[in-house]
C-alpha positions as CSV (number, residue, x, y, z in Angstrom):
1,M,-39.3,162.3,124.5
2,R,-38.6,165.7,126.0
3,S,-37.3,167.0,122.7
4,I,-40.5,166.0,121.0
5,K,-42.6,168.0,123.5
6,I,-40.3,171.0,123.1
7,G,-40.7,170.7,119.2
8,A,-44.5,170.5,119.5
9,I,-44.7,173.5,121.7
10,G,-42.5,175.4,119.4
11,I,-44.7,174.6,116.4
12,I,-47.8,175.7,118.4
13,V,-46.0,178.9,119.4
14,L,-45.1,179.6,115.7
15,I,-48.7,179.0,114.6
16,V,-50.1,181.3,117.2
17,A,-47.5,183.9,116.4
18,F,-48.3,183.6,112.7
19,W,-52.1,183.9,113.4
20,V,-51.6,186.9,115.7
21,T,-49.3,188.6,113.1
22,L,-51.8,187.8,110.4
23,R,-54.6,189.4,112.4
24,V,-52.5,192.4,113.4
25,L,-50.7,193.1,110.2
26,T,-53.5,192.3,107.6
27,V,-57.0,193.4,106.8
28,D,-59.8,191.1,105.5
29,V,-61.8,192.6,102.6
30,P,-65.2,190.9,102.7
31,I,-66.9,189.4,99.6
32,G,-69.0,191.9,97.8
33,F,-66.7,194.8,98.7
34,V,-63.5,196.4,97.3
35,G,-60.8,198.0,99.5
36,V,-58.9,201.2,99.1
37,R,-55.6,201.5,101.0
38,I,-54.1,204.9,102.1
39,Q,-50.5,204.9,103.2
40,E,-50.3,207.5,106.0
41,Y,-46.5,207.6,106.3
42,G,-43.8,207.2,103.7
43,L,-41.8,204.7,105.7
44,I,-42.6,201.8,103.3
45,G,-43.3,203.0,99.8
46,R,-44.9,206.2,98.7
47,K,-47.2,208.2,101.0
48,G,-50.8,208.7,100.1
49,L,-53.5,206.9,98.2
50,V,-52.4,203.6,96.6
51,P,-53.7,203.7,93.0
52,K,-55.2,200.2,93.1
53,D,-58.4,198.4,94.1
54,F,-58.1,195.5,96.5
55,G,-60.6,192.6,96.0
56,P,-61.9,190.3,98.7
57,G,-59.3,188.5,100.9
58,Y,-56.4,189.4,103.2
59,H,-54.2,192.4,102.5
60,R,-51.4,194.3,104.2
61,D,-52.4,196.5,107.2
62,L,-49.3,197.9,109.0
63,G,-51.1,199.5,111.9
64,P,-50.9,203.3,111.8
65,I,-48.9,203.2,108.6
66,D,-52.0,202.0,106.6
67,S,-55.6,202.9,106.7
68,W,-58.4,201.3,104.7
69,V,-61.8,202.3,103.2
70,F,-64.3,199.7,101.9
71,F,-66.8,200.3,99.1
72,D,-69.7,198.1,98.1
73,S,-68.9,196.5,94.7
74,T,-72.3,194.9,94.1
75,A,-75.4,196.5,92.4
76,Q,-76.8,199.1,94.7
77,T,-80.3,200.6,94.9
78,L,-81.4,204.2,95.3
79,E,-85.2,204.1,96.1
80,M,-86.9,207.5,96.2
81,T,-90.5,207.2,97.5
82,R,-93.2,209.2,99.2
83,E,-93.7,206.4,101.8
84,K,-91.7,207.2,104.9
85,G,-89.4,204.4,106.2
86,R,-89.5,202.5,102.9
87,G,-87.0,204.1,100.7
88,S,-83.2,204.8,100.9
89,D,-84.0,207.9,103.0
90,P,-86.0,207.3,106.2
91,G,-88.3,210.3,105.4
92,Q,-90.4,211.2,102.4
93,D,-88.1,211.2,99.5
94,D,-90.2,211.2,96.3
95,V,-89.3,213.2,93.2
96,K,-91.6,216.2,92.9
97,V,-92.2,217.3,89.3
98,Q,-94.2,220.2,87.8
99,S,-95.7,219.0,84.5
100,S,-95.5,221.2,81.4
101,D,-99.2,222.2,81.9
102,G,-98.5,223.4,85.5
103,Y,-99.7,220.5,87.7
104,A,-97.7,219.0,90.6
105,V,-96.8,215.3,90.1
106,S,-95.2,213.0,92.7
107,V,-93.0,210.3,91.1
108,D,-91.5,207.2,92.9
109,V,-88.2,206.4,91.3
110,T,-85.8,203.5,91.7
111,V,-82.2,203.7,90.4
112,K,-79.9,200.6,90.2
113,Y,-76.2,201.4,90.0
114,K,-72.7,200.2,90.9
115,I,-69.2,201.5,91.3
116,Q,-67.1,201.1,88.1
117,E,-64.7,198.2,88.4
118,E,-61.1,199.1,89.2
119,H,-62.1,202.7,89.9
120,A,-63.0,202.6,93.6
121,H,-59.7,204.3,94.5
122,E,-60.4,207.1,92.0
123,L,-63.9,207.4,93.5
124,Y,-62.3,207.8,96.9
125,A,-59.9,210.4,95.6
126,D,-62.9,212.3,94.0
127,T,-65.3,212.2,97.0
128,G,-62.9,211.8,99.9
129,S,-65.1,209.2,101.8
130,G,-66.8,205.9,101.5
131,S,-70.4,207.1,101.2
132,A,-70.3,210.6,99.7
133,Y,-70.8,209.2,96.2
134,K,-74.3,208.0,97.2
135,Q,-75.5,211.5,97.8
136,I,-74.1,212.5,94.3
137,V,-76.1,209.7,92.8
138,R,-79.3,210.9,94.6
139,S,-78.8,214.5,93.5
140,E,-78.1,213.7,89.9
141,A,-81.1,211.3,89.8
142,Q,-83.5,213.9,91.2
143,R,-82.2,216.6,88.9
144,T,-82.5,214.3,85.8
145,C,-86.0,213.1,86.6
146,M,-87.3,216.6,87.4
147,E,-85.8,217.8,84.1
148,L,-87.2,215.0,81.8
149,F,-90.6,214.5,83.5
150,G,-91.1,218.2,83.7
151,E,-91.3,218.2,79.9
152,L,-94.4,215.9,79.9
153,E,-98.0,217.0,80.2
154,T,-100.0,215.6,83.1
155,E,-101.9,213.2,80.8
156,D,-98.7,211.8,79.5
157,F,-98.0,210.2,82.9
158,Y,-101.1,208.0,82.4
159,N,-99.5,206.5,79.3
160,P,-97.2,203.6,80.3
161,E,-95.4,203.8,77.0
162,V,-94.5,207.4,77.5
163,R,-93.4,206.7,81.1
164,R,-91.2,203.8,80.0
165,D,-89.6,205.9,77.2
166,T,-88.9,208.7,79.6
167,G,-87.4,206.2,82.1
168,K,-85.0,205.0,79.4
169,K,-84.0,208.6,78.6
170,A,-83.4,209.3,82.3
171,K,-81.2,206.2,82.4
172,E,-79.1,207.3,79.5
173,Q,-78.7,210.9,80.7
174,L,-77.9,209.8,84.3
175,K,-75.4,207.3,83.0
176,K,-73.5,210.0,81.1
177,S,-73.7,212.5,84.0
178,L,-72.3,209.9,86.6
179,A,-69.6,208.5,84.4
180,D,-67.1,211.1,85.6
181,N,-68.0,210.1,89.1
182,F,-67.0,206.5,88.4
183,V,-70.5,205.2,88.8
184,D,-72.3,202.9,86.3
185,V,-76.1,203.3,86.1
186,I,-77.8,199.9,85.5
187,D,-81.5,201.0,85.2
188,V,-84.0,203.7,86.1
189,L,-87.5,202.5,87.1
190,I,-90.6,204.7,87.4
191,R,-92.7,202.7,89.9
192,D,-95.6,205.0,90.9
193,V,-97.1,208.4,90.0
194,Q,-99.5,210.6,92.0
195,F,-101.1,213.8,90.9
196,D,-102.2,217.1,92.4
197,P,-105.6,216.5,94.2
198,E,-107.1,219.3,92.2
199,Y,-106.0,217.8,88.9
200,E,-107.1,214.3,90.1
201,G,-110.6,215.8,90.6
202,K,-110.6,217.4,87.2
203,I,-109.4,214.1,85.6
204,R,-112.1,212.2,87.5
205,M,-114.8,214.5,86.3
206,R,-113.6,214.5,82.8
207,K,-113.3,210.7,82.8
208,L,-116.9,210.5,84.1
209,A,-118.0,212.8,81.3
210,D,-116.0,210.9,78.8
211,Q,-117.5,207.6,80.1
212,E,-121.1,209.1,79.9
213,V,-120.4,210.2,76.3
214,E,-119.1,206.7,75.5
215,L,-122.1,205.2,77.2
216,N,-124.5,207.2,75.1
217,K,-122.6,206.3,72.0
218,S,-122.7,202.7,73.0
219,L,-126.5,202.8,73.6
220,A,-127.0,204.5,70.2
221,N,-124.8,201.9,68.6
222,A,-126.6,199.2,70.4
223,E,-130.0,200.5,69.0
224,T,-128.5,200.7,65.5
225,M,-127.1,197.2,65.9
226,R,-130.4,195.9,67.1
227,G,-132.1,197.0,63.9
228,K,-129.3,195.6,61.9
229,T,-129.6,192.4,63.9
230,Q,-133.3,192.0,63.0
231,V,-132.5,192.6,59.3
232,I,-129.7,190.0,59.6
233,E,-132.0,187.5,61.3
234,A,-134.7,187.9,58.6
235,E,-132.1,187.6,55.9
236,T,-130.6,184.6,57.6
237,K,-134.0,182.8,57.9
238,R,-134.6,183.5,54.1
239,L,-131.2,182.1,53.2
240,V,-131.8,179.1,55.4
241,A,-135.1,178.4,53.7
242,I,-133.5,178.7,50.3
243,I,-130.6,176.4,51.3
244,Q,-133.1,173.9,52.7
245,K,-135.1,173.8,49.4
246,E,-131.9,173.6,47.4
247,K,-130.8,170.7,49.6
248,E,-134.1,168.9,49.1
249,A,-133.9,169.4,45.3
250,Q,-130.3,168.3,45.3
251,L,-131.3,165.1,47.2
252,I,-134.0,164.3,44.7
253,R,-131.6,164.8,41.8
254,M,-129.1,162.6,43.4
255,E,-131.7,159.9,44.1
256,A,-132.8,160.0,40.4
257,D,-129.2,159.9,39.2
258,T,-128.5,157.0,41.5
259,D,-131.6,155.1,40.3
260,L,-130.6,155.7,36.7
261,E,-127.1,154.5,37.4
262,I,-128.4,151.4,39.1
263,A,-130.8,150.7,36.1
264,K,-127.8,151.0,33.7
265,I,-125.7,148.7,35.8
266,Q,-128.6,146.2,36.1
267,A,-129.2,146.2,32.3
268,A,-125.5,145.9,31.6
269,Y,-125.3,143.0,34.0
270,E,-128.3,141.2,32.4
271,K,-126.9,141.7,28.9
272,Y,-123.6,140.4,30.0
273,A,-125.2,137.4,31.7
274,T,-127.3,136.6,28.6
275,E,-124.3,136.8,26.4
276,M,-122.2,134.7,28.7
277,T,-125.1,132.1,28.9
278,A,-125.5,131.9,25.1
279,D,-121.7,131.6,24.6
280,A,-121.6,128.8,27.2
281,E,-124.5,126.9,25.6
282,L,-122.9,127.3,22.2
283,I,-119.6,126.0,23.5
284,A,-121.4,123.1,25.2
285,A,-123.2,122.2,22.1
286,E,-120.0,122.4,20.0
287,K,-118.2,120.2,22.6
288,E,-121.1,117.7,22.7
289,A,-121.1,117.5,18.8
290,E,-117.3,117.1,18.8
291,G,-117.7,114.3,21.4
292,E,-120.4,112.5,19.5
293,L,-118.3,112.8,16.3
294,L,-115.3,111.3,18.1
295,V,-117.5,108.4,19.4
296,K,-118.8,107.7,15.9
297,K,-115.3,107.9,14.5
298,A,-114.1,105.5,17.2
299,E,-117.0,103.1,16.6
300,A,-116.5,103.2,12.8
301,E,-112.7,102.6,13.3
302,G,-113.5,99.7,15.6
303,E,-115.9,98.2,13.1
304,R,-113.4,98.7,10.4
305,L,-110.6,97.1,12.4
306,R,-113.0,94.2,13.3
307,N,-113.9,93.6,9.6
308,Q,-110.3,93.8,8.7
309,A,-109.5,91.2,11.3
310,M,-112.3,89.0,10.2
311,M,-110.9,88.9,6.7
312,G,-107.7,87.4,7.9
313,V,-106.6,84.2,9.8
314,G,-107.8,85.6,13.0
315,G,-111.3,86.0,11.5
316,S,-111.8,82.3,10.8
317,T,-110.5,81.6,14.2
318,I,-113.0,83.9,15.8
319,V,-115.8,82.3,13.7
320,A,-114.7,78.8,14.8
321,L,-114.5,80.0,18.4
322,E,-118.0,81.4,18.2
323,A,-119.2,78.1,16.6
324,A,-117.6,76.1,19.3
325,Q,-119.2,78.3,21.9
326,S,-122.6,77.7,20.3
327,L,-122.3,73.9,20.2
328,T,-124.5,72.1,22.7
329,F,-123.9,68.4,23.4
330,K,-126.1,66.4,25.7
331,D,-124.5,63.0,25.4
332,V,-121.6,62.4,23.0
333,T,-119.3,59.4,22.7
334,L,-116.1,60.0,21.0
335,S,-113.5,57.4,20.0
336,T,-110.0,58.5,20.7
337,L,-109.0,56.4,17.8
338,D,-110.9,58.6,15.4
339,V,-110.6,61.9,17.2
340,D,-107.7,63.2,19.1
341,I,-109.1,65.7,21.6
342,L,-105.8,66.9,22.4
343,D,-105.2,68.1,18.8
344,I,-106.5,71.6,19.1
345,D,-105.5,72.6,15.5
346,A,-107.4,69.7,14.0
347,M,-110.5,70.5,16.0
348,A,-110.3,74.2,15.0
349,T,-109.8,73.2,11.4
350,K,-113.0,71.1,11.5
351,L,-114.8,74.0,13.0
352,G,-113.8,76.3,10.1
353,A,-110.5,77.9,11.3
354,T,-107.8,78.5,8.8
355,S,-104.3,77.3,9.5
356,S,-101.7,79.9,9.9
357,K,-99.1,77.6,8.3
358,K,-100.3,78.2,4.7
C-alpha cells in the first residue's frame, strides 16, 4: 500500500515537473500570430535570427538563450481618416491631396494588407522590430495616394467610376512598392472625399446655375410637349372615331356574312331533307310493291298447289270430307246389317272418295 502511494506521488511530481519545464522552456505562439526566434548566444546552434517562421503552438524558449518576436499573420487594416479617434492613428490622419487644378482635397483611405507567409523572419531582419513595418505601410500608402489622386481634377472626385479606377491603380502600385518589404496589399478603398470650402462654394453656385438652366430647359420642353400633347390628343380622338366606325362596319359585314351562311346552311338542309324524304318514300313504295307481289305469288302458289291436290286422291277425299261435313240428319235409322259404320273406307267411297288402292 505504501509503495502505491509513493508511486502516485512520483507520478504527480513528474507531471508537475513536466508542466513547469514546459512553461519555463517553451513559448506559446497564439492563433493568428507567427513567431520569430532570435538565438542570443551560440551555445546551442548558430547565434542570431533563426531563418524560419513559427506558427501557433508551443516552441522552444531556453530562457536568456532565446528571445521571441510575434507578428500578426491575419489581414490588417490601415485606416487614414480626418475623424480623430476613429482611424489607426488617434489624431487626424486623412490623406491631403492637391488636385491638378489647384484645389485642396481631403481623402479618407482604408488599406487592407497582411504579412507575406513564411517571410515574417525576413520582415524582422528588414525592419528590426515587430511594428516598424506598419509605419512603412502608412508612408507608402500616403505617398501613393497623393501621387495618383493629385493627377485628377477636382471634378473627377465626384465621379465614382474615376474614384474606383484610381483606387485600383493605388492598390497595384502599393502592392509593387511593398513587395520588397514582405507585405501583401489586399485592397485600397476610398471611403470619403472632402473639398476646399472655397471650391465647395463655387461648386454649389455652379450646380445651382446648372440646375436653373436645366429647369428652364425643362420648362421649355414642357411647353413644347404640351403643344405636342394636344396634337396627339386630337389625333388620337380622330383615330379612335375612325376605328369605331370601322368596327361598326366590320360588325355589319360580319352579321351579313353570318346570315348568308345561315341561309345557305338552311337551304342545304331543306334540300337534303327533301331528297332523303323522297328517297325514303320511293324505297317504301318499292318495298310495299315487292311485298304485295310476294303475297300474290304466295296466294297463286297456294291455289296452284290446292288445285293440284284436288286433282289427285287427296282431292276426292277432301270433297267427300266436305260433303260429309255438310250432311244434316235429324233422325236416321241404320241397319248394321246393311251398313257397317266402322268401315270408314266404304263410307268414304259412298261419299265420293277415291280409293288409294287402285
